[in-house]
C-alpha positions in Angstrom: 0.0 26.8 -15.1 1.2 23.3 -14.1 -1.3 20.6 -13.8 -1.6 19.4 -10.1 -0.3 16.2 -9.4 -2.6 13.2 -8.3 -2.2 11.7 -4.9 -2.1 8.0 -4.9 -2.4 6.1 -1.6 -0.6 2.8 -2.0 -2.1 -0.3 -0.1 0.5 -2.9 -0.2 0.2 -6.5 1.1 0.0 -10.1 0.0 -3.9 -10.0 -0.1 -3.9 -13.9 0.7 -6.7 -13.9 0.8 -8.0 -10.4 -0.2 -11.0 -9.9 2.0 -13.8 -7.3 2.9 -11.6 -5.4 5.5 -9.1 -4.6 2.7 -11.8 -3.5 0.4 -13.4 -1.3 3.1 -10.2 0.2 4.1 -9.5 1.1 0.3 -12.6 2.6 -0.3 -12.6 4.7 2.9 -9.1 6.0 2.2 -10.0 6.7 -1.6 -12.8 9.0 -0.2 -10.4 11.1 2.0 -9.7 14.5 0.9 -6.5 15.0 -0.9 -6.4 11.2 -2.1 -7.3 10.8 -5.7 -6.9 7.1 -5.9 -5.9 4.0 -3.8 -3.8 1.2 -5.6 -3.8 -2.0 -3.9 -0.1 -3.3 -4.5 -0.1 -6.9 -4.6 3.2 -8.1 -3.2 4.8 -11.1 -5.0 7.0 -11.5 -2.0 6.5 -9.9 1.4 9.8 -9.7 3.3 7.9 -10.4 6.6 6.2 -13.5 5.0 9.3 -15.2 3.4 9.0 -18.9 3.5 5.2 -18.9 4.0 3.3 -20.7 1.6 1.0 -18.5 -0.3 -1.5 -18.6 -3.2 0.2 -18.1 -6.6 0.9 -14.2 -7.2 -1.3 -14.3 -10.4 -4.3 -15.8 -8.6 -3.9 -13.1 -5.6 -3.7 -10.5 -8.3 -6.8 -11.5 -10.0 -8.8 -12.0 -6.8 -7.8 -8.7 -5.8 -9.0 -7.1 -9.1 -12.5 -8.8 -8.7 -12.7 -7.7 -5.1 -12.5 -3.9 -6.1 -14.2 -4.1 -9.5 -17.0 -1.9 -8.1 -15.0 0.4 -6.0 -14.7 4.0 -7.1 -11.0 5.2 -7.4 -9.6 2.0 -6.3 -7.2 -0.1 -8.6 -5.1 -3.0 -8.4 -1.3 -2.9 -9.4 1.0 -5.5 -10.3 3.8 -3.1 -10.4 5.9 -5.0 -7.6 6.0 -8.1 -10.0 8.6 -6.5 -12.0 10.9 -5.3 -9.2 13.4 -7.2 -7.3 12.1 -9.5 -4.3 11.5 -9.4 -1.7 9.4 -6.3 -2.1 10.5 -3.5 0.3 8.1 -0.6 0.5 10.8 2.0 0.2 12.0 0.5 -3.1 8.5 0.2 -4.5 7.7 3.8 -3.5 11.0 5.3 -5.2 10.3 3.2 -8.4 6.7 4.4 -8.6 7.8 8.0 -8.1 10.2 7.6 -11.0 7.7 5.8 -13.2 4.6 8.1 -12.4 6.5 11.7 -12.0 3.1 13.3 -12.4 2.0 11.5 -9.0 2.4 11.9 -5.4 2.5 8.6 -3.4 1.6 7.9 0.3 1.4 4.3 2.0 -1.6 2.9 3.7 -0.8 1.0 6.8 -2.9 -0.2 9.9 -2.0 0.8 13.5 -0.7 -2.6 14.1 2.0 -2.0 11.4 2.5 1.5 12.6 3.3 0.3 15.8 6.2 -1.8 14.4 7.1 0.8 11.7 10.7 1.7 13.1 11.4 -2.2 12.2 10.7 -1.5 8.7 13.6 -1.1 6.1 13.9 2.7 5.6 10.8 3.4 7.7 11.9 7.1 8.3 12.7 7.7 4.6 9.2 6.3 3.6 7.5 8.6 6.2 9.7 11.8 5.4 9.7 11.3 1.6 6.4 10.0 1.0 4.0 10.0 3.9 1.9 7.4 5.8 -1.8 7.1 6.1 -2.5 4.9 9.3 -5.9 3.3 9.6 -7.1 2.5 13.1 -7.4 -1.1 14.3 -9.6 -2.2 17.2 -7.3 -2.2 20.5 -4.2 -1.0 18.7 -3.5 2.8 20.0 -1.8 4.8 17.3 1.4 6.4 18.7 1.8 10.1 17.4 5.6 9.6 17.1 6.6 6.3 16.2 9.8 6.7 14.2 
């Protein structure tokens, strides 16, 4: 009998700086049924933040690792550091699927990003091939069909 695939929820971002809101969301999603782990995917170059001055990527990575050190089933990944820049979510998810064929990947985004998801590069493909976990944000409704 084949072994079941692990489901990894990818929580991408610049994490500049990482804060308790990030860790709370990661921890909550990691406890959802059907989610085995959450990977905070530190983006070295977010396409929505190009040209913005940020802390060095190695520092943001280390701070993210410190922030989640005590959380169950939450890890920090530098996977995007080896990919072409800027970091487009669809490209990252496809590369993850190739690198980890024993895993199923989903992304985590906030309701604010879901509202604008149609503007993301390959948003439809992300939703159909990988799936999206949308976490609520105060005063931001979550439309049921946004792409």
